[in-house]
N, C-alpha and C positions, 0 to 999 in steps of 0.2 A: 389534437393529439389523439390516440385513442382514450376511449373510455375505461373508467377505472371502477366497475359496478359492485366490486367486492371489497374495498377499499385498501386493496394490499398494497399502494403504492404510496401511501401515506409515509411518515418517518418512522422510525423503530419508537420513539420516544411516543410520539401521536397515535402508533399503534396500541402501545402498553397502556395508556391512559383511557382507549377505545376497548382494551379488556375490562376495563375495572368500571367502565361506565355501562358495560355488555351489551355495547352495539355491535361487536363483533367477539370472533372466539380463537383460540388458537388452531381449531380442526378447520375452520372455514378459511381461513388463511392461509394456512399450509395446502390446504387442498387446491386452492386458487393460485398458490405459487407455483408448486408442481405443476398443475395445467401450463401456466405460461412459460415453464421451462421447457416440457413437451414442446409447445408450439412454437420457440422462438430461439432455442437454445443452438439448434444445429447450423443458426447463420450467426451466433455469438460466439459459439465457441466456450462459453463460462466453464462448463462441467466435465469432470473426467469420470466421475461418478454420482450417480444419485441415489440416494438412499431413501425410496420414496415410503416403504412400509415401517421401516423405523422412525420417520419423521412423523407418520400419521399416528403410530403408536404413542409415540412423545405427546403429539399434542392431543392427544383425546387425553394422558394423564395431566395436563398442565389445564386444559380446560377446568377439568374435575377440581384442582387446586384454586383455581380462579373464582370457583365457585362455592368453596369453600369456606367454614369459619375464619380461618388463618390467613385470607387471601390478601389484607391488608399488611402484614409481615412479610410478604414476598418480595424478593429483588426485584429491581426496575424495570429488567429486560425479560422477565420471568413470561416465557412464551414466545418471544419473538425468535421469529426465522434466522438463521446463516448460515454459513458453511465455514469449510476449513480447508485452507491452503494443502494442494497435494504435495507439500515436503512436512505436512503434519502429520506423525502415527497416528493412527487409529484403531482401538483394537477389533479385531472381527471386519475391518473395512478396508478392501484393497487401496492401496498407498503405493504410487508409483515413483514419486519424487520426477515425474515430468520425462521417465525413461522408458525405452524398450529394455532397459537390463531389469528393472524392476516392475515391469508390466504383471506379474501376478503374486506381488509381492503381498502377505495380509499379515498385520503385526500383530503381536498379542497382547500389546500396552498402549495407552494413550499418551500422547505430548502433553506439555502442559496447557499448550491453548485447549484442546479439546477437554482437558481436564476442568479447567476455570469456566468454558463457555456450558460445560455441564452442569457444573457448582451452581451457576447464575441460573439455570433453567431455563436457557436457549437453547431452540431445537436446531440441531445440524440436519440441512436436508442433502449433504453429501462433501465433496471434495472438488474444491475449484482448481482450473487449469495454472499450470505451470509451466516454464518450460525445464530441459533438461537439468536436474540438481539444482533448479534457481540460478542457474548463472546466466543467461543471455539476459538482454533488457528488452526482449520480445519475447512472445509467447507462441512458439509454433514447434509443440513437440512431436516426435512421431505416434505416443500413446491417444493423442486426441487432437482435433481439429483446428488452427488456429483461433486464438482469442483477438474479438474484433471491437473496436468503439463502435456502440451503437448510432453514433453520430454520423459515422460514414463506414459501410461495410468492407472498403477495401484498405481499409487502413488499421492497424493494428491497437490492441489494448495497451500495449506496452509490456513490460516485466519486471520482476518475475510474478509479480499479483496478479498476472494479466488477466486470470479469469475470476478472480474475487472481484478487480473493479467492473469487468464486463458484466459480470452478474447484477451489481448495485445498479450500474448507469442503466440497465437494461428493464429494470424491475422486476428481475428474478429473484432478488433479495434486499431487505432494506439497507443490513450493512453487513461487512464481512470482513474475517478476519486476513489478516495478511502478515507479511514477513520483508525485511529492509535491511540489504546488507551491503549495499552500494547505490540504494534507490527504488527499491522493487517495490515500495508501497506509494511512492511520490511521485513514479515515473505514470506506473497505469490509471494513479490519481487523475493526471495532468493529461493522458489520452484520453480518459474518458470523462473527463467535466466533474471530479468530486473532491472531497476532501479527504488526504489522503496523510496521517499523523505518525511520525517515526518517534518515539519516544527517546527518554535519556536513557543512556549505557544504562544496565541494571534495575531499570524501574518497574520492569517486567522480567521477575525472577524465573529461572528455569531449572530443570532437575539437573544433578551432577552431568547425565549423558548428555544433556545438550547445550553445554558449556561450550560459548565460540572461543576459542585461544584467541583470535584476532581482534576480539570485542566488536566487532564489525554489526553482526546482525543481532536486530532484536524485533520480536513481535507487535504488530500496531494494527490500528483499525481504517478503516474505507467506509464512506459515509456519504451522505448525501448531505447532511448539517454539521456545522461542527457538535451541535449539542448531540447529536447521533455518537459522531465521533469520541467525545468525553466520555459517555456514556458505555461504551463498549472499552474503551480504555480503561477504564474502573472495575470492568468486568475481569480483564487481563491483568492488572498491576494489583488488585485486589487494594485499591486505595480509601476504599467506604466514602466514594462519591466526589471526593476532594476536586477530581477534575470537573466534572459536572458544576459542581459549584462555581467552578471559575468563569463560567459562560454566562453566568448571571452578574459579574463584578464588570465595573469598568477597570481597563487596565492602567490610566493614571496617563501622564504625558510621558513619550518613552522617545528614546534617542534610539535612531534606526540609521545604522551602515547599510550602505547598496553597493554592490557592484555586477557589472553585468559582460564583463570579460569571461572568456572560458577558463577556467581552471584547468582543463584536462583538454587539449587538443588547442588548435588554432582557428578552427572554422568560426566563423561570425556567425552571431544569432541572427536567425529568420526575422526580418522587419517586423514581421507581426508579432512575434514573442519578445521584440524590442519595445514594440507600441503598448503591448499590455503592462508590460513591466513600469514604463514612464505612466501609464495611468494608474497604476497600483501606488506608483511614488504620491503623484496628488494626492490620490485618495487618503494616505497615511496623513500629509500635511494638512488637508481639510480637517482630518480628525484631530488636529491639535498635536503631532509630532513632529519631531526635529529629523529632517532626513538627509544624511550627509554622505559624499561618496568616497568610497576608501579602495584600494586597492587588493585584489584575492589574495588570501592569506599563504599560497604558497605557490612551487611552481614545479617544472618537470622532476626534478628528485625526487620530491614526494611522490608523485604520479610511479614513478618506476618502484618505489618502495612498495607503495599496495598493490602495483600488478604482481610483484612476486609474492606478497601473502594470498592474493586472491590465487594464483596459482597452484600455491601451496595448497591452499584451503581445497582446492579442486582436484589435485592427487589425494587427499586423504578422504575424500569421500568411498565407502567400504562397497568397492564394487567388485563382486565376485571375479577371477582372474578369466573364467571359462565365459563372462557376459561383457568383457571389457570390449568385443567387437561390435557389440549391439550398440555403444556411444556414440552420438554424432560424431563430425570431425572436429566442430570446433570444441566439444568436450574434451576427446583426446589429444587435441593439440595445446588444449590450456594444463592438463595431467601431465603430460610430456613436459612442458617449461616447468611445473611443479615438480617433479621429481627431479630435474636437471639442478633444481638449486640443493647447495649443499646445508647441512645443519648452521655453518657459521655466517652463510649468507641469509639464511631466513631469520636468523636472530637478527642480524643489522639492519633488516628489513621492518621488524617486529619495533624496534630500537627507534629506527629513522621516522615510521609512524605514529609512535608517542611524542616524540619532539616535534612532530609538525603538529600535533594534537596541541601540545603547550604553546607551539609561537601562534597556531591559530587563537587559542583563546587569551591569549596576552595583547595580540593585535586588536582583538574587538575589546576589551575589557571594559574600555568607555562607553561601550555603548550596550544598550537592553536586545536590541535586535537586529540581524542583517536580514537583508531583501537580495535576493536574485531572480531571475527566470527558473524555473524548474527544470525544465529541458531548454536545449539550444534551438529546436527545430518544431514544428506541428507535429501531430502523430504521425508516425513512418507507415507507408503503406505497406500492407504485407507482403513479407519475402524481401524488400528493399534493405535491409540491414544483413540479413541471414548469406551467406557465399560458403558451401558447404566445399566448393573444390578449393578456396582460400580462405582459411581461419585466422590469418592473422589480418586480413584485410575485413574481415566479417568484425574482427574486437576493433579494431582502428574504427569502423564504421559505429559500433556501438558508444566508442568514447566520443565522438562529433556531435551524435544524438544526446547524451546527459553528462554533459562540461560542468556540471555545480553540483550534484546533488550526493556525491563519494565523499564531499569534504567533510558533513555533517555525520559521517560513519566513522571516519578517522577522529572526529573531535569527542565524539559518544555524547553530541548536543543533540535536542530533540529538535524537531524541522518540521513544517507543516507546508503541503501544497494546496493552495485554495484556487478552484476555477473562476478568476477573476477575469479574464477574459477570454473572447472567442472571435475566431477570424473572420475574413470575410465570406468564406463559405460554410461560417459555424461549424468550424471544429473548435473544441475546446483548448484554451491554453492556461495552464497553470502559471501562477508566480507563487515563490517559497518564503518563508521566513523561517529564521534559525532563532534560537537563543541560547542562553548559557546553558550548560549540564544542571539539571536540576529545575530548572525554569519551566518546567511545560507546563505550569498553572498559569503562568503568566502569558507564554506563547498562547494556550488555550482562549485565555481571556482577549488579548489580542485579535487572533481569528475568530472570536465572535462578534468583536465590535466591527472588521472588515464586514464579516457577515451580514449584520446589521444594514448597514452601509450600501451594500450591495441588493440588498431585497427589493423584491416585486411584490405586488398580491399574490400569494398561492407558489411564488418561488424565490427562494433567499439570493441564487445566482443568475437571474435572468437568462435561462437556458432558451436557446431556439428549440424548436420541433423537433423529436427524434425519427430517424428512419425504425427503428425497431425499440418498442417499450412506450413508454408514456412519462418518462420523466421532463 
């Protein structure tokens, strides 16, 4: 693997500890990461915009604060570099929403994630790549190169937080902020060999302008370790380190339900995905948990309701009429379908989703956790899901790729993708655990237990060597 003379490939919490021991400082770390971005990002496609000058200025201020008399009172991730998904408005910094229709947009106010990151003293290095309006599960926008998994540069990083995942996996950032409306944190986490945590609906409160009427989308972390994910989620949720504390506690003996039948579509999972799922099941039993087979929580009728809500959400994006023609064929197709839904149809779809939420929670009430694969397939080759000539086929391919993740957006429940498996070719395979709404602490505790069981010296997930980066 490539060497790490600057120590920037350490976890976020290890970097924070090194700051406090004065073994390194934010200026050195930010300079080293900016150099890695310049050297590697053309291949990885992680960033849309790099804010080097602003990051260096913030790093100098952070270094001074860490050397000051109040250093012990600073937040845990103070001075740690990160980046914001290009769906998050950032005052004075271009925010494209992954679309040529917004290629020159510079907001005048920050979104909640940007405010929370700044309040914690973290340093943003820029805006990470995302597909148009965050809609596809692949990150191949018109405003930036495709985001790729560093484990195989012919394959995509997933979406819609694909740039965030590619950046962390390639060692361009220790942690990154993503968002998840149907799997958009967990999909790229699986594709890039990371921990991706979607919190309970409402755990990370936003502004009135950020309210998602559907209740699907939430911000969350992408990280190399469970502890880093917990620490960043504490920043976003303002929980006072409650989730970080969970990483130090054993979860106790749990009842784990499991299923691998696709909820969306009928394409069977890849055999290597199933192998990773079975191995994770055996690990949970070895850790003392009870694992029980169950049926998926709902079927095609709920999928149809989800699609109606999804399409209306796409149609609701405030794209200037004169710039509609700049949208991708898939986006225009989704918006057309959303506009075609009547108010009554939309209300019925929202009701059907809430009913599916209730049925899901009742179906798994006797269990503490639910285990599934994260994705149905291995990381997808760049361009293999996208079909500009046939948006309906594009959308169908995405559903076959991601047949599990949206269940937990509908249910409003926390879910985490963990990089517990690797294909014979060295590609990452995620397995997903979900808990009851509000049980984020228990889920984080179990994730930390799984991570500890998977650990090898210097590598919590036994990663193979990478083509890009040094994870």
